[in-house]
C-alpha positions in Angstrom: 47.7 112.9 -94.6 51.3 111.8 -94.1 54.8 113.2 -94.4 56.5 111.1 -97.1 60.1 110.0 -97.4 62.0 112.1 -100.0 64.2 110.2 -102.5 67.7 111.4 -102.7 70.1 111.6 -105.7 71.1 108.2 -106.6 67.8 106.5 -106.0 66.5 104.8 -109.2 63.1 106.4 -108.9 64.6 109.8 -109.6 66.0 108.6 -113.0 62.7 107.3 -114.4 60.0 109.0 -116.4 56.7 109.5 -114.6 53.4 108.2 -116.0 50.6 110.4 -117.2 47.7 110.7 -114.7 44.6 109.3 -116.3 42.1 110.7 -113.8 43.2 113.8 -111.9 40.1 113.6 -109.8 40.8 110.1 -108.5 40.9 109.7 -104.7 44.5 108.4 -104.8 45.7 111.5 -106.6 43.9 113.7 -104.0 45.7 111.7 -101.2 49.0 112.0 -103.0 48.6 115.8 -103.4 47.7 116.1 -99.7 50.7 114.1 -98.6 53.0 116.1 -101.0 51.8 119.4 -99.6 52.5 118.2 -96.0 55.9 116.8 -97.0 56.9 120.0 -98.9 55.9 122.2 -95.9 57.7 119.9 -93.4 60.9 120.1 -95.5 60.5 123.9 -96.0 60.6 123.4 -99.8 59.4 125.6 -102.6 58.3 122.7 -104.8 58.0 119.0 -104.9 57.4 116.4 -107.7 55.7 113.0 -107.2 58.9 111.0 -108.2 60.7 112.7 -105.3 58.3 110.9 -102.9 58.7 107.6 -104.8 55.5 107.9 -106.9 56.0 107.8 -110.7 53.0 110.0 -111.6 53.1 113.4 -113.4 52.2 115.6 -110.5 54.1 118.6 -109.2 53.3 121.2 -106.5 55.0 124.5 -105.8 54.5 127.7 -103.8 56.8 130.7 -103.8 56.6 132.7 -100.7 57.4 136.5 -100.8 60.5 135.9 -98.6 61.9 133.4 -101.2 61.6 136.1 -103.9 63.0 138.9 -101.8 66.3 137.3 -101.0 66.0 134.6 -98.3 67.2 131.4 -100.0 65.6 128.1 -99.2 66.5 124.5 -99.7 64.5 124.2 -102.9 65.4 127.3 -104.7 67.3 130.5 -105.3 66.9 134.2 -104.7 64.3 135.6 -107.0 64.4 138.8 -109.1 63.3 142.0 -107.6 59.7 142.9 -108.5 58.5 139.3 -108.8 55.3 138.3 -107.2 54.7 135.5 -104.7 53.0 132.4 -106.2 50.2 130.7 -104.3 50.2 127.0 -103.8 49.9 125.5 -107.3 49.0 121.9 -108.0 49.8 120.7 -111.6 48.8 117.3 -113.0 50.3 116.3 -116.4 52.2 119.6 -116.8 53.7 120.7 -120.1 56.2 123.6 -120.6 56.7 125.8 -123.6 59.7 128.2 -123.7 58.7 131.7 -124.7 61.9 132.8 -126.5 65.4 131.5 -126.4 66.8 133.6 -123.6 68.2 131.6 -120.6 69.2 132.9 -117.2 71.8 131.2 -115.0 70.6 131.0 -111.4 71.3 129.2 -108.1 69.2 126.1 -107.5 68.9 123.6 -104.7 66.7 120.6 -104.3 65.1 118.5 -101.5 66.6 115.4 -103.2 70.1 116.8 -103.0 70.1 118.1 -99.4 72.8 120.6 -98.6 73.9 121.2 -102.2 73.3 124.0 -104.7 74.6 124.9 -108.1 74.2 127.4 -111.0 71.7 126.2 -113.6 70.7 127.8 -116.9 66.9 127.9 -117.4 64.6 129.6 -119.9 63.7 133.1 -118.6 60.1 132.9 -119.8 57.8 130.0 -120.2 54.2 129.0 -120.6 53.0 126.0 -118.6 49.8 124.0 -118.9 48.4 121.2 -116.8 45.3 120.1 -114.9 44.1 121.1 -111.5 43.0 118.3 -109.1 39.3 119.0 -110.1 40.3 118.3 -113.8 40.1 121.9 -114.9 42.8 123.3 -117.2 45.5 125.6 -115.9 47.6 127.7 -118.3 50.0 130.4 -117.1 53.0 132.4 -118.3 55.9 132.7 -115.9 59.3 134.3 -115.8 62.2 134.6 -113.5 62.1 132.5 -110.3 58.6 131.3 -111.0 59.7 129.9 -114.4 62.8 128.4 -112.8 60.8 126.5 -110.1 58.3 125.1 -112.7 61.1 123.9 -115.0 63.0 122.4 -112.0 59.9 120.5 -110.8 58.9 119.3 -114.2 62.4 118.0 -114.9 61.8 115.5 -112.0 59.0 114.0 -114.1 61.4 113.1 -116.8 64.1 111.8 -114.5 66.4 114.9 -114.7 68.1 116.4 -111.6 69.5 120.0 -111.8 73.2 119.0 -111.9 72.4 117.4 -115.3 71.4 120.9 -116.5 74.5 122.6 -115.1 77.0 124.0 -117.7 79.8 124.0 -115.1 79.8 121.4 -112.4 82.5 123.4 -110.5 79.7 125.6 -109.3 78.1 122.7 -107.4 78.7 123.5 -103.8 77.6 122.7 -100.3 75.2 125.4 -99.1 77.0 125.5 -95.7 80.1 126.7 -97.5 78.4 129.5 -99.4 78.2 131.7 -96.4 82.0 131.5 -95.7 84.1 134.4 -96.7 86.8 133.7 -99.4 90.0 132.7 -97.7 92.6 132.7 -100.5 
């Protein structure tokens, strides 16, 4: 396995639509997933999509540790809602998302492809997502809160969308290093 280079905002690969994976059990998909896991762990991320590592395939991975939910922010996400559960490492091939209701929640997001930045992004509060596991079996889950936000964020990468494009107010885009500073007005 290898740690892959993460594409940053502005790179053309992040603006393109990823191709459907024809065979989720193919050895090259297994290698890609292994490399993505190692890359995400090395970058201390919550999720990663294949286009972020320069591969235009519909593959995403994510893992939401308890500390990410309980309030410690990471590079790839926001503080979760109290009472949410940790999400084990999930590998999704050819994912699809269905909103469960119209309600959206605005929350802070960051991204490994936009290092050092974060912004407020509206996302559906509840979703159902489907996809395939690396062995070809179907995965279908409902998610809400931070879990739903992470899945929507990662799947956006498959369609060439970065979170600033979802922001209602770009004035909330900020450097994470400035977020800890007290207001000095």
